[in-house]
N, C-alpha and C positions, 0 to 999 in steps of 0.2 A: 541376406538370410531372409525368408516370409513366417513370420510368426503370428500366432493368436493367442491375445491375451485377453482374459474376461476381466470386466472391472465392474464394483459396484460397492454398495455404502450400507451400512447398518450403523445407526449408534444414537444416543444419546446420552445426557448426564444425569443419573438419576439420584436424588435426591429423596432418601429414604423417610425422612421428615416432613417434607412436602406435603398439605392440603388437595396437593390437585393431581389426580389419576392420570396416567400418559394412554392414551387409548388414539384409536388412529385417527381422529381429527385433529390432535396435536400434529403429528406426522404430518396431514396433510397440508396444516397449515404453515408449517415449516419448512417442510422438504419432501417431496414426495415425485420423485419423476421418472419417468420411463422413456426407456431409448437414447438419452442423452438429451432432452429436451430444457436445458435447463433456462433457458430464454437469455434475455439481456442483462438481467441482474441476477446471476446465481448466488444461490445463499454460499457461506464460506466453505460448508462441506461438500458442495457441489466441484470448488475450486480445484481441489488434487485432481480431481475425472477429469476434468477439463484439460487441464494439463497435461495427464497420462497420454489421454487420447492425441493429442496435440505432438507429442513427443514420441510416439508411437508409431503416426501416420509416418512424419517426416523419414522413421526407418522402412515404410514399406510396409510395416506391420498392419496386423489387421486386428482391429479391437473390437469386441462384444459386449456393448453395455449395459447390465442387469439393472435390477432396481436400486436405485438410490434414494433412503429412506433415510430423513433425520429429526429428533422429535428438541424442539428446545427444553430445557431442564426441567423438570418436573418429579413426580413420585414414578413410582414402580409402572413399568408398562405392562398394560393388561394382559393376560393369557395369550386370548382370542388374538391381538392387533401382533403381539410378537411373533406368534406360530404363521400369522399368516404372512405377515412381510419374510421373514425367514426362508418359509418354503417357497416363496414367491424365487429370491433368490436363487435358492438351489433349483429350483424349475429352470431357470434363467440358466443355469450353470450347465445343467443337463442337457438344454439344446442347444449350448454353441460347443459341446466335444464335440475332437476333441481338441484341447486348449495347450498351449504351452507353459502360461503363466497363470495365476491369478494378482490381481490388486485388489487390495480392499482397503476403503477411507473406513476407520473404527473410530466412534469416541475413546472408548474400552472402559467406560464405566456405566453401561445400560446393566439394570437390573430389571428384569422382569416378574410375574407371578411365576413362583417355581422355580426359578431358575435365577440364581445369584453371578453368573457370570455370562448372560446373553448373548456378547460375542465371543467370547472366548467359546461358546456352545456353536455358532456358527462356525468360526475355523475349523473345530473337528467335525462337524459336517462338511466342510468344501473339501477337508482332508480325507476324509472315507468316499468322497465322491471321484476327485483326479487321482488319488492314491499317493505311493511316498517319493516319485521321482519326479513331480510338477511342482517348481517353487511355489510356495505363496506369500506374499510380500506384502504387508500392511501398515498403515501410517495411522499413528493413535494421538490424542491430547495427552498432555502430561499429566492431565488429572487423572488418568486412567489406571484402573486396577490392573496390575502387571501379572497377572494370573499363572501359576502354573500350565494351565489348559491353555492360555494363548499361545505360550510359550514352547511347548509343545507340541504347537500342530502348525505353526509357522516357522516358515526361512529365514525371512527376514523383518523385524517388525522397527521400525522409527519412530521416534517419539518428539513433539516438540520441544525446543529447548527454552523459549522464552515466554513469561508470564507479564505481560499481556503477550497473547499470542501472537506475533508479529512475523512470524518467520514459517507459517503454513505452508506457500509455494515451495519455501529453500527446503523444508522438510520433505515435499514431495517428489521433489527434484531427484532429492537423496535417494529416496527408496526407488526411483527409476533406475537412478546410474549402478543400485546394486544389485537390481535385478535382472538389469542389462547385462553386466557381468558375469553373473552367476549364470545365466542363458548362454553365454558366450566361452565359460567353463576356463575365464579367469580366476574368478574366487572361488570356494566351498565356504560359506556362510555358517558360522556357529556360533550361539550365544550363550553368555552367563549371566545371573541375574545375583543381585547381593540384597538382601532386605534389610531395611535399617531400623525397621521395626517402629515406625515414628509416624505420627499422626500432625497434619499440621498445612497450613498456607505458607508459600513460599513467594513472594513476588520479584521476580529478578532484574527488579530496577534497583534492589538496595546494594551495596557494595559487597555484602557477603556473597550474595544470588549472584553478582554477577562474574565473581572471581570463580565461583563453581562452573559458572556457563562457559569459562575464560578455560580453564580447565577441563572440561570434555572437548572443547575445541581442539586444544592442543593435545590432546590424547590422541585424537583423532589423525593426528599427523605420524604418530608413532610406524613402525615398519608392523603389518599385518594387521592393524587396527583399522576396521570400515565404519566403527559408528560406536557412537557414546550418546545415551541418553537416561534422563532420570526422570521416570513416574514419580510425579509428587504423592499420586493417590486422591481419593475426594473423600475426605472426611466423613459425607455427612451421606455415605453410601453404605447401607448396613449389610454388609457381605463379608463370610471370615477370610478375606486376604484382603480386607483396605491397610493399605500403609504405606511409606514409600520405599521405592527400591531402585537400582542404580541397574542399565540395561548394556551390555559392551557385547559389542560383535565383531570379532575378529574373522582371518581367511584360514579358516582349519584347524584354528590353534586354540584349545579349548581352556588349556592351564594358563595362555598370556589371557583371555577373556577373563577366566576367575581371578586369578591376581588383580587386575584394572580394575574390577567391579569391585572387590575386599578391600582396595584403596581406598578407591574414590568413594566406597560407600562408610567407610569408617572415617575419612575426612568430614563427610555431610553430619557424622554422628557428633562428631566432636565440633561441630560450629552450631549446633542444633536451635543455641538459643539467637546466636546473631541471624541467622535466618527467617525467624520469626518476625514480622513488623510489629511495631508498637500499636497497641490500638488505645482508645482514649473512650472514654465514656461520654455520652453525650453533652453532658452539662459543660467539662470540661473542656471538650471541641470548642462549644458556644463561646466560653470567657475565652479560649485561645483568640478566636474571630473578634470578640469584643474588644480585647487589651490593645490590638494594633493600631493603628493608623493607618487609616486607607491609603492606598498608593495606587490606585487605578488597575488592581490586579485583583482578582476574587481567590478566596480562599477555596479551596475545594474539600466537601467533606465526603467520605465513601460512605456511605448507609450498608456497610457489609454484608449483615445480618439479611435484608430483604432484597438480594440482588436476585432476579429473575433468572440469569445463567447460572447458579447454583441451584436453581429450582424452587427459590421461594416465592410467592404471590406478586411481590410489587407491588402491593398495595396498602406497608404498614405504614402507622401513624404516628409513632412514638418520638420520631423526632421532631415533627412536625407539632404534636403533643405541646413538647418544653420549648418551643419559639412560642407558643401561644400562651403557654401560662407565663412566661417570662416577658412577653409582650414584646419579642425582640424581631425589627422587622429588618429589610435588608437583605431576606434570603431568598433564592430561588431553587425549586426541585425541579425537577426534570427525570423521567418520565413517573407519575403514580398512574399504576393502573387499575382504572375504575370506567369500564364500559360504560354503565347505567351517567354516572356523572358528565363522560364526555358525550353520550347524547341527548343528557338534560340540554347541554351546551348550546350545541348544534341547532337544538328545537327554538330556543332561547333566542340566538341572533347574538352576534357584538354589539356592545355599551349595554347591555341586560347587564340588571344587577338583579339579585336573587338569594334564598336560603339555598343550602345545598347540603346533602349530606356526604362526606368525600371520606373515600377509602375503607379501611377495617373491615373487608366485607367477608375475610376468607378463614377467621378463627382467631384463637388468642395468638397465633404468631404474628397477626396484621393490627395485632390493637384495636382500640374501640376507633366505630366511626365518628369523623369529626362533624360537628353542625357550625357552617359556617356562612355568613354573609357575605357573598361575591358578585365580582364585575366580570364578566366575559370581555377580555382585551382583545384577543385574537382567536381566530378558527385555522383548522388547518386541515383540509380532507384528506388529503395522504400524505405523511413524513415519512423522511426517511434519514438513516445517520451513517457513515462510513464504519468500516472495520473487517481491519486485516485485507484488503486488496477486495473486497466485495462492500455490497450496499445491504444496508440491514432494516425492514420497515418498520413501520412504526404506528401503521395504520393512520385511524384521526385523530388529531390533537387541539387540545383547547386548552388555552393560556387564559386560569383564573387567576384576579386577585384580590387578596382575602383582605377585610377590613379586622382588623386589629381592635377595633374601640377605641385607641388611642392613636393610632398612626394615620399620617397624612396618604395622599394620593401617588408620592414621590416615591424612586427608585429606592432610596437611602430607608425610608422606613414601611416599603411594601411588602409582604408575604406572598410570593408570586409559585403559583402551584402548576403545572402543565399536568393534564391528565390526559389519556390516550386510551386507547381502547385494544391496542395491540401486546400485549404481554412481550416485555423486553426490558434489558436493562440498558445503563447509560455506558455506549461506545465513546461517545464526541460529542463538543461544543454545539456541532448541531444537534442535538436534542434538546436545546434550547431554542437556537436561531432558529430550526424549522417550525416551531412553533410562535414565532415572534419574539422569541425574548432574548435580548443580546447579553449575552452572558458576560460581557466585561462591565456590565452596571452595576450587577449586585454584590454588595461584600462580600459574599459567599454564594455557592453552587454546591448544591447537595444530589449526587450522584446516586444511584440507586445500582451497585456496582460493586464489587471485589478488588477487583485489580484491571480488568480490560479495559477501563476508563481512561487508562495512566496515560499512554502512548499519545491521544487524542487533547486530553487535557492537561497534561504537563506543560507544555507550551507556555498557556496561558494563565496559568495557577501562581498566586503568589507562594501557596503552601499547600501540599498534599496531606489532610490529617485523615487517617483509617479510625470511624468510628464503630466502634463494639456497641450495639444496640439489641434490646430483645430481637428473637424471630427464629425462621426456619432455618438460618444458614449459621446458628451462632456459632463465634468462632472462641468458644470456651473449651477445649478438645477436648478436656478430661471429664466433662459431662455431657457429651453426645450421651444419648439416649441407647445407642446400639445392643441389639439385643443376639445378633447372633457371633455378632465379634468378642470370642472368650478368651482369646491370646493376650499374654502383656503386650502393651502398648508404650512407650511413652506419647505424650508428659503423662499420662495415669500411671506409670508406672516409673521410676526413676532411673533402672539400669534393666530394661527388658535384653532377651538374648535375639542377638543379632547374627548373619551369617549367609553363605550362600542357601539358594534354594536346594 
């Protein structure tokens, strides 16, 4: 049977405490694609759209591709940008009518000026256009805000299971399969949500969270269960429904969906302390590295609060300040977002030695700028690193070696800093090697990331240390300065009310 499917993408991960506004240029720099022209190196958020088109066309279906817009995490999307992108998608949909289904790739944590649930607003408006009988399916990032508006406006929602996000394609396939079975009349999806009333970051590489993912997968094998997801929530989004929520999709059995959502949500609540990773202070992490005898593998220190992937600037200097103050070398950091320092290095050329002011440019959350004597060791006109089946651009990159005064020129005593002009987190050791730094030579690598670095760095890491430094992505969940979040949430409140939405 020939069917007409409309696809589109809109999303970003809004950090309400980021100093960087999200205007149209951020979408243009990240992903702003019309007519499905994703190119040879598609953005990760373009991958599900490509996958859906391939699967639909194999079935002889017609795919009408609307706007695909995604922005690197930062602050609230400006009102004008949000409305322009949203309205373009809706206009694309109107021109595509009639359609048999709508498939949207969303992040789920997008906040716009005047709209705390921008993607929920899009889903509601799409529903108003297509009516109650056209199925709407969407894929969401696990750091989504699983709001009432999203759930009531869609027929099928599927959320990544893994953090780092290594299952984007797998979840896209799940969305397509559920939609096809819905269109074929084989299933009638219904959804239930359990509110865990928790704030936190839960890497699925920990044993406790691995067990949660395994439990979700096992539940999906039970009769009538179509999909089970955990929306971790995005704690740095200042929006009323921020929290951790369980989502269960069943075939027409709402009671089953509600029971399983409650059971899994209660289990996650019971493990709340175990699923949060241990965070070390900067000095404790440095001490851990210095106390270890080198064995040819680097420690990996995750600078979690300055992760561009959660909306931080990526230019904070707090960890570098402590290394310099203590005279500690043998560390390398990549990338530090500093377009000015990058441009100066390219102007100076490889081998140049010069005084340079590095980092600390976007306010208190970035720390103080560092005045260093550096040598330009290497320059990369266009750097890339892999992530989730896609390639992530790093822009121009410059490897700078800082002179700490008492340090020699060798790898064991050097402080190596990779600056770049494209704001992005550390996904893979290639963020070092692309700039000329051998990631196996330093005794420790500093990654500007919270968890997405894990899949790439774990194979070479002696040990991974999660560092709690100051920054726009503070891991002190009880102290996040929310203004619109008024309901009790753990860990601010020891035992908040929990239950079905």
